[in-house]
C-alpha positions as CSV (number, residue, x, y, z in Angstrom):
1,X,64.7,242.1,80.7
2,X,63.1,240.3,84.2
3,X,60.2,238.5,82.3
4,X,61.0,236.6,79.0
5,X,63.1,236.6,76.2
6,X,60.1,237.8,74.2
7,X,59.9,241.0,76.7
8,X,63.7,241.7,76.3
9,X,63.9,241.4,72.7
10,X,60.9,244.0,72.3
11,X,62.4,246.4,75.2
12,X,65.5,246.5,73.5
13,X,63.9,247.2,69.9
14,X,62.0,249.8,71.7
15,X,64.7,251.5,74.0
16,X,67.0,251.3,71.4
17,X,64.2,253.5,69.3
18,X,64.4,256.1,71.9
19,X,68.1,255.8,71.8
20,X,68.6,256.8,67.9
21,X,65.8,259.7,68.7
22,X,67.3,261.0,71.8
23,X,70.9,261.1,70.0
24,X,69.5,263.2,67.4
25,X,68.5,265.6,70.2
26,X,72.0,265.8,71.1
27,X,73.8,269.4,70.1
28,X,76.7,269.5,72.4
29,X,79.8,267.3,72.4
30,X,78.9,267.2,76.4
31,X,75.7,265.5,75.9
32,X,76.8,262.6,73.9
33,X,77.5,260.2,76.9
34,X,74.5,261.2,78.6
35,X,72.2,260.8,75.0
36,X,74.0,257.4,74.6
37,X,72.4,255.6,77.9
38,X,69.0,254.5,76.1
39,X,71.3,253.0,73.4
40,X,73.3,251.1,76.2
41,X,69.9,250.0,78.0
42,X,69.0,248.4,74.5
43,X,71.8,246.8,74.2
44,X,72.0,245.4,77.4
45,X,68.6,244.3,77.4
46,X,69.3,242.9,73.9
47,X,72.3,240.4,75.8
48,X,70.0,239.4,78.3
49,X,67.6,238.6,75.9
50,X,70.3,236.0,74.0
51,X,70.9,234.4,77.8
52,X,67.1,233.6,78.1
53,X,67.6,231.7,74.8
54,X,70.4,229.9,75.4
55,X,70.0,228.9,79.1
56,X,68.0,225.6,77.9
57,X,70.1,224.9,75.2
58,X,73.7,223.4,76.1
59,X,75.1,223.7,72.2
60,X,75.0,227.4,72.6
61,X,77.3,227.9,75.8
62,X,79.7,230.0,74.4
63,X,77.2,232.6,73.3
64,X,75.5,232.1,76.7
65,X,78.6,233.1,78.5
66,X,79.1,235.9,76.2
67,X,76.0,237.0,76.9
68,X,76.2,237.0,80.4
69,X,79.2,239.0,80.8
70,X,78.0,241.7,78.3
71,X,74.9,242.0,80.9
72,X,76.7,241.9,84.1
73,X,79.8,244.3,82.8
74,X,77.0,246.7,81.2
75,X,75.4,246.6,84.9
76,X,78.2,246.4,87.3
77,X,81.3,248.0,85.7
78,X,80.0,250.4,82.9
79,X,76.8,251.9,84.9
80,X,78.5,252.8,88.3
81,X,81.0,255.2,85.8
82,X,79.0,256.0,82.9
83,X,75.7,257.4,84.9
84,X,78.0,260.4,87.2
85,X,80.3,260.9,84.2
86,X,77.8,261.7,82.1
87,X,76.0,264.3,84.3
88,X,79.6,265.3,85.2
89,X,80.2,266.2,81.6
90,X,76.8,268.5,81.5
91,X,77.7,270.4,84.7
92,X,78.3,273.8,84.6
93,X,78.5,274.8,88.2
94,X,81.6,274.4,89.7
95,X,80.8,273.4,93.5
96,X,78.7,270.8,92.0
97,X,81.1,269.4,89.6
98,X,83.5,268.9,92.5
99,X,80.5,266.7,94.2
100,X,79.9,264.6,91.0
101,X,84.0,263.9,90.6
102,X,83.8,262.5,93.9
103,X,81.0,260.2,92.9
104,X,82.5,259.4,89.8
105,X,85.7,258.1,91.6
106,X,83.2,256.1,93.9
107,X,81.9,254.7,91.1
108,X,84.9,253.9,89.7
109,X,86.3,252.0,92.5
110,X,82.9,249.7,92.5
111,X,83.8,249.4,89.2
112,X,87.0,248.1,89.6
113,X,85.7,246.2,92.4
114,X,83.1,244.6,90.3
115,X,85.5,243.7,87.0
116,X,87.8,241.7,89.2
117,X,85.2,239.7,90.7
118,X,84.1,239.2,87.2
119,X,87.2,238.1,86.3
120,X,88.0,235.9,89.4
121,X,84.7,234.3,90.5
122,X,82.3,232.1,88.5
123,X,78.8,233.1,87.1
124,X,75.7,231.0,86.8
125,X,72.5,232.1,85.4
126,X,69.3,230.5,86.1
127,X,65.6,230.7,85.2
128,X,63.6,230.9,88.5
129,X,60.1,231.7,87.5
130,X,59.7,234.5,85.6
131,X,62.8,236.0,86.2
132,X,66.7,235.4,85.5
133,X,69.0,235.1,88.9
134,X,72.8,235.6,88.3
135,X,74.5,233.4,90.8
136,X,77.8,234.3,91.6
137,X,80.9,233.6,93.9
138,X,81.6,237.5,95.2
139,X,82.2,238.1,98.7
140,X,78.9,237.6,100.5
141,X,80.9,239.9,103.4
142,X,80.7,242.6,100.9
143,X,77.6,242.1,98.9
144,X,75.5,244.7,100.8
145,X,78.4,247.6,100.8
146,X,78.8,247.0,97.1
147,X,75.1,247.4,96.5
148,X,75.0,250.8,99.1
149,X,78.0,252.2,96.9
150,X,76.3,251.4,93.9
151,X,73.6,253.4,94.6
152,X,75.4,256.1,95.8
153,X,77.6,256.2,92.7
154,X,74.3,256.6,90.4
155,X,71.2,258.1,91.9
156,X,72.6,261.0,93.8
157,X,74.3,262.3,90.6
158,X,71.1,263.0,89.2
159,X,69.7,265.1,92.0
160,X,73.2,266.9,92.2
161,X,73.1,267.9,88.9
162,X,71.8,271.2,87.9
163,X,70.7,270.1,84.5
164,X,66.9,270.8,84.3
165,X,64.6,267.3,84.8
166,X,67.6,265.4,85.9
167,X,66.3,265.4,89.4
168,X,63.0,263.4,87.7
169,X,65.1,260.9,86.4
170,X,66.5,260.5,89.6
171,X,63.1,260.5,91.8
172,X,62.2,257.4,89.1
173,X,65.2,255.4,89.4
174,X,64.7,255.8,93.3
175,X,61.2,254.7,93.2
176,X,62.3,251.7,90.9
177,X,65.0,250.2,93.2
178,X,62.7,250.5,96.2
179,X,59.8,248.5,94.3
180,X,62.5,245.8,93.0
181,X,64.1,245.7,96.7
182,X,60.7,244.9,98.0
183,X,59.3,242.5,95.8
184,X,62.4,241.5,93.6
185,X,65.2,241.5,96.1
186,X,66.7,237.8,95.2
187,X,66.8,239.3,91.0
188,X,67.7,243.0,91.7
189,X,70.1,242.7,88.8
190,X,68.0,241.7,86.1
191,X,64.6,243.5,87.5
192,X,66.5,247.2,88.1
193,X,68.2,247.2,85.0
194,X,64.8,246.2,83.5
195,X,63.0,249.4,85.2
196,X,65.6,251.5,84.7
197,X,65.6,250.9,81.3
198,X,62.2,251.6,80.8
199,X,62.3,254.8,82.3
200,X,65.3,256.1,80.0
201,X,62.9,257.5,77.9
202,X,63.1,260.4,80.3
203,X,66.3,261.2,79.1
204,X,65.1,262.1,75.6
205,X,62.4,264.7,77.2
206,X,65.7,266.2,79.3
207,X,67.7,266.9,76.0
208,X,64.4,267.7,74.0
209,X,64.0,270.5,76.7
210,X,67.7,271.6,76.3
211,X,68.0,271.5,72.7
212,X,64.9,273.6,73.0
213,X,66.4,276.1,75.1
214,X,69.3,276.4,73.3
215,X,67.6,277.2,70.1
216,X,65.7,279.8,71.2
217,X,68.8,281.3,73.1
218,X,70.4,281.3,69.7
219,X,67.5,282.5,68.0
220,X,67.2,285.8,70.8
221,X,70.6,286.3,70.1
222,X,70.4,286.5,66.3
223,X,67.5,288.8,66.6
224,X,69.6,291.1,68.9
225,X,72.5,290.7,66.6
226,X,70.4,291.8,63.5
227,X,68.8,294.3,65.3
228,X,72.2,296.0,66.2
229,X,73.2,295.7,62.5
230,X,70.1,297.4,61.3
231,X,70.3,300.4,63.7
232,X,73.8,301.2,61.8
């Protein structure tokens, strides 16, 4: 998280707690990946908390590097694929599945790009004020293009989805991205991940509604079948 190690660890605990109760709302295998998103965020925020603690300590350089790469791999390699894929798995509309598959391919291409960059370029995190900035040697000429592709791969899939209230998650992520770009542009990776993690509780709301609708439908079917049996 972008403000302090205490905020990172507190956020990790809270978000992970939300993740645990969200997992309990899963009632179909297709929802597992989507329901696991808060847990991924919690793990990511914990990793950045470790980065905060180890940056001033030269004796923990290995732990610091591991934590940095866990955070960046999650932010830059996993998210561009996980978000469109998790939505795709829940989608029932054939037409929308085709669109989500295109967004997934875009995310996969970006993930490969970032994975190559993380393998061949040095990353140096620094504490600047109340934020962590991740300096890297990634090609400057591709930085803006990669950011735009990142947004295309992640946010639109939430609006394409026909799953109830995923558009609300998309609206909140879009708003948080705009705020981050305007006020925290130099710390985009860290700060936007914080905002995205903070609103991941909406995922619990979405799955809770899906579970409720599923149980109501199941209850109605049982009543119908029971009524038919009674008539016989």
